[in-house]
C-alpha positions in Angstrom: -70.4 -62.8 63.1 -69.9 -62.5 59.5 -72.0 -60.6 57.3 -73.7 -61.4 53.8 -72.6 -60.0 50.3 -74.3 -61.3 46.9 -72.7 -61.5 43.6 -75.8 -60.6 42.2 -76.9 -61.3 38.5 -79.2 -59.4 35.9 -81.7 -60.2 33.1 -83.3 -57.6 30.8 -82.5 -54.9 33.7 -83.7 -56.8 36.3 -82.4 -59.2 39.3 -82.1 -62.5 37.9 -84.6 -65.3 39.4 -82.2 -67.3 40.9 -80.3 -64.3 42.3 -83.8 -63.2 44.1 -84.0 -66.8 45.3 -80.6 -66.4 47.0 -81.0 -63.2 48.3 -84.4 -64.8 50.1 -82.2 -67.8 50.9 -79.4 -66.1 52.7 -81.6 -63.5 54.4 -82.7 -66.4 56.7 -79.5 -67.0 58.4 -78.0 -63.2 57.4 -80.8 -61.1 59.1 -78.9 -58.0 59.1 -78.4 -55.8 56.0 -76.4 -57.7 52.9 -74.3 -56.1 50.4 -75.6 -56.6 46.7 -72.7 -56.7 44.2 -74.6 -56.3 40.7 -73.1 -57.8 37.6 -74.8 -55.8 34.8 -77.1 -53.1 34.7 -80.0 -53.3 36.8 -83.3 -51.3 37.8 -83.8 -51.0 41.2 -86.6 -49.2 43.5 -87.0 -48.7 46.7 -89.7 -50.9 48.9 -90.1 -51.2 52.5 -88.9 -54.4 53.8 -87.3 -56.4 56.0 -84.3 -57.1 54.0 -82.2 -54.0 53.5 -79.4 -54.0 50.9 -76.2 -51.7 50.1 -76.0 -51.8 46.0 -72.6 -52.0 44.4 -72.7 -51.4 40.7 -69.6 -53.4 39.1 -68.2 -52.2 35.7 -67.7 -55.1 33.3 -64.1 -53.9 32.6 -63.2 -55.0 36.0 -62.3 -58.5 35.1 -59.3 -56.5 33.4 -58.1 -55.0 36.4 -56.4 -56.5 39.3 -56.3 -53.1 40.9 -60.3 -52.6 41.1 -60.9 -56.2 42.1 -58.5 -55.7 45.3 -60.6 -52.8 46.0 -63.6 -55.0 45.7 -62.0 -57.5 48.2 -61.0 -54.9 50.5 -64.5 -53.7 51.3 -65.5 -57.8 51.7 -63.4 -58.1 55.0 -65.6 -60.4 57.3 -68.3 -61.2 54.6 -69.4 -64.4 53.5 -69.8 -64.0 49.5 -72.4 -66.1 47.6 -73.3 -66.4 43.9 -75.0 -68.6 41.6 -72.7 -70.7 39.0 -71.7 -69.4 36.0 -68.3 -68.7 34.5 -68.4 -64.7 35.1 -69.8 -65.7 38.8 -66.8 -68.2 39.1 -64.1 -66.0 37.9 -64.8 -63.2 40.3 -65.3 -65.5 43.3 -62.2 -67.1 42.4 -60.1 -63.7 41.9 -61.6 -62.4 45.3 -60.7 -65.6 47.1 -57.3 -65.3 45.8 -56.8 -61.7 46.7 -58.1 -62.1 50.0 -56.4 -65.5 50.5 -59.6 -67.2 52.0 -61.3 -70.5 51.4 -63.7 -70.9 48.5 -66.2 -73.5 47.8 -67.9 -74.8 44.7 -70.3 -77.2 43.4 -72.7 -76.7 46.4 -75.6 -78.7 46.2 -77.1 -77.9 49.8 -76.3 -75.7 52.4 -77.2 -74.8 55.9 -75.9 -72.2 58.5 -75.9 -72.8 62.4 -73.8 -71.5 65.4 -71.0 -69.6 62.7 -70.6 -72.9 61.0 -71.7 -73.7 57.2 -72.8 -77.6 56.9 -72.7 -78.5 52.8 -72.9 -80.9 50.4 -71.2 -80.7 47.2 -70.6 -82.2 43.7 -67.1 -83.9 43.2 -65.8 -86.3 40.7 -67.4 -84.7 37.9 -70.7 -85.0 39.6 -69.9 -88.7 40.4 -70.6 -88.2 43.9 -71.4 -85.8 46.8 -68.8 -84.7 49.4 -70.3 -83.6 52.6 -68.1 -81.0 54.8 -68.2 -78.2 57.8 -66.7 -75.1 57.3 -66.5 -72.1 59.8 -63.4 -70.5 57.8 -64.6 -70.7 54.0 -65.7 -67.1 53.1 -66.8 -67.8 49.5 -69.4 -69.9 48.0 -70.7 -70.5 44.3 -74.1 -72.3 44.3 -75.1 -75.0 41.8 -77.9 -73.8 39.2 -80.1 -76.7 40.3 -79.7 -75.7 44.0 -83.0 -76.7 45.8 -84.7 -73.3 46.7 -88.3 -74.8 47.0 -88.4 -73.9 51.1 -88.4 -70.6 49.8 -92.4 -69.6 49.9 -92.0 -66.2 48.6 -89.3 -63.7 47.4 -87.9 -61.1 50.3 -88.6 -57.6 48.9 -85.5 -55.2 49.2 -85.0 -52.2 50.6 -82.4 -49.6 48.7 -80.1 -48.4 52.0 -77.2 -47.1 49.4 -76.1 -47.4 46.0 -72.6 -46.6 44.8 -70.1 -48.1 41.6 -67.0 -49.4 41.4 -65.3 -48.7 38.0 -62.0 -49.9 36.4 -59.2 -47.9 37.6 -57.5 -47.9 34.1 -53.8 -48.8 35.9 -53.5 -52.0 33.9 -52.7 -52.1 30.1 -55.2 -55.0 29.8 -58.5 -53.9 28.5 -62.0 -55.4 27.7 -63.0 -54.5 24.3 -66.5 -55.7 24.0 -69.0 -58.3 25.6 -71.9 -59.5 23.2 -74.4 -61.6 24.8 -75.7 -64.4 22.9 -79.4 -63.3 21.9 -82.1 -65.3 20.4 -81.4 -68.5 22.5 -81.1 -69.7 26.6 -77.3 -69.8 27.2 -76.4 -73.4 28.6 -74.8 -72.5 31.5 -78.0 -70.8 32.6 -80.9 -73.1 31.2 -83.0 -74.7 33.8 -84.2 -77.1 31.0 -81.7 -78.7 28.7 -82.6 -80.9 25.8 -79.7 -82.9 24.1 -79.4 -85.2 21.4 -76.4 -87.6 19.7 -76.1 -89.3 16.6 -79.4 -91.2 17.2 -80.9 -88.5 15.3 -79.5 -90.0 12.6 -79.1 -86.8 10.3 -78.6 -83.3 10.9 -81.7 -82.4 9.0 -83.8 -83.9 12.1 -82.7 -81.3 14.3 -85.6 -79.5 14.1 -87.5 -82.1 16.6 -85.1 -81.2 19.1 -85.3 -77.6 18.5 -89.3 -77.9 18.6 -89.4 -79.8 21.8 -86.8 -77.1 23.5 -89.1 -74.6 22.7 -92.1 -75.9 24.1 -89.9 -76.5 27.5 -88.3 -73.0 27.3 -85.4 -75.2 27.1 -81.9 -74.7 25.6 -80.2 -77.4 23.2 -77.2 -79.4 23.7 -75.4 -82.1 21.6 -73.0 -85.2 22.5 -69.2 -84.2 21.0 -69.4 -86.9 18.1 -72.6 -84.3 16.8 -70.4 -81.5 17.1 -67.2 -83.1 15.8 -69.6 -84.0 12.6 -70.8 -80.1 12.6 -74.0 -81.3 12.8 -74.3 -78.3 15.5 -71.9 -75.6 17.0 -69.3 -76.5 19.1 -70.7 -74.3 21.8 -73.6 -77.0 22.2 -71.4 -79.9 22.9 -72.2 -80.8 26.4 -69.3 -83.4 27.8 -65.6 -83.4 29.6 -64.1 -81.3 26.7 -67.4 -79.1 26.3 -69.6 -77.2 28.5 -70.5 -78.7 31.6 -74.3 -78.1 33.0 -76.3 -78.9 35.8 -80.0 -78.0 35.2 -83.2 -78.9 37.0 -84.2 -81.5 34.1 -81.8 -83.0 31.3 -83.4 -84.9 28.4 -80.9 -87.0 26.4 -82.2 -88.3 23.1 -80.4 -90.7 21.4 -77.0 -90.1 23.4 -75.6 -93.4 24.4 -74.2 -92.2 27.6 -70.2 -92.4 27.2 -68.4 -91.3 30.3 -67.0 -88.3 28.5 -70.5 -86.9 28.1 -71.8 -88.1 31.5 -68.8 -86.1 32.9 -70.7 -82.8 31.9 -74.1 -83.3 32.7 -74.0 -85.4 36.2 -74.9 -82.1 37.8 -78.5 -82.5 36.5 -81.1 -83.0 38.8 -83.5 -85.0 37.1 -82.2 -87.0 33.7 -84.5 -88.7 31.2 -82.9 -90.9 28.6 -84.8 -91.6 25.3 -83.0 -94.3 23.3 -83.7 -97.2 21.1 -81.7 -99.4 22.5 -82.3 -100.7 26.0 -78.6 -101.7 26.8 -77.5 -98.0 26.4 -75.1 -97.4 29.4 -77.1 -94.1 29.6 -80.2 -95.6 31.2 -78.2 -97.0 34.5 -77.6 -93.1 35.2 -81.5 -92.0 34.2 -84.2 -91.2 36.9 -86.3 -92.1 34.2 -86.3 -94.0 30.8 -87.8 -94.2 27.5 -87.0 -97.2 25.2 -88.0 -95.9 21.5 -87.3 -93.9 18.4 -86.3 -90.1 19.2 -87.6 -89.4 15.6 -91.2 -90.8 16.8 -91.2 -89.9 20.6 -90.0 -86.3 20.4 -92.6 -85.0 18.1 -95.1 -86.9 20.3 -94.1 -85.3 23.5 -93.7 -81.8 21.5 -97.6 -82.2 20.4 -98.7 -83.3 24.1 -96.9 -80.4 25.3 -98.3 -77.8 22.9 -101.6 -79.2 23.5 -102.2 -78.2 27.3 
């Protein structure tokens, strides 16, 4: 039986919530020791627990050093490696899969394990369909950010058994000069809730009502391509086929008609709420909930209601 390794993400010096969820989920079918590969600094305290872990601190420079990646890959022989989808995690999983010549499966919506075989449901065709498959050979797994961890009643406590680090070997000429995390807002790929808006807002000056709703929900903000093309919003907020692809638990689309290019970026969302004054807007056909009305009237009312609770 394979062992388990998890590419872990951190937030403010702690394991991210979704990483802790993933550790608890994986430990249910891999009860033995788990290898944690930490991307970022983390404060880790030793506690008594049924989930012992080996911790490997990974240098940020590893992405520019194939020799160091190969060293990590060599230590993952006979391991199943899991990570919550992000640009950073998917890059690392892809590199490891390529070096080891093992299969990688991404876009995982559901996953179960029995008799050395994984049963998986994954999104395909930009989230327009799901594929059911089973595998006993795949070794690398990228879990969608809206993966349902609700069956976990509580997080498993972790017992640190060993700790080591993997640094860049400096044998390659390429190097990362600096990494500047986005501050002051929730990065779109990491957001559990996203409020997106389009030209239905009519004027860039009206964007404050989107930001107010996002703040009340603890959400990130997004926009359609026409909005970024008009320079109403920065390009990194553009969600769609040629922009950022997201998979939040909740996506609220405000004044967006629902062109196929935009749908390609949001089809991974678990729940979609559409607000539009055109009852024939194509987006309503893809929505779980719809509100017909003027976003400039509805959004302030939603925000006020949320702030009163």
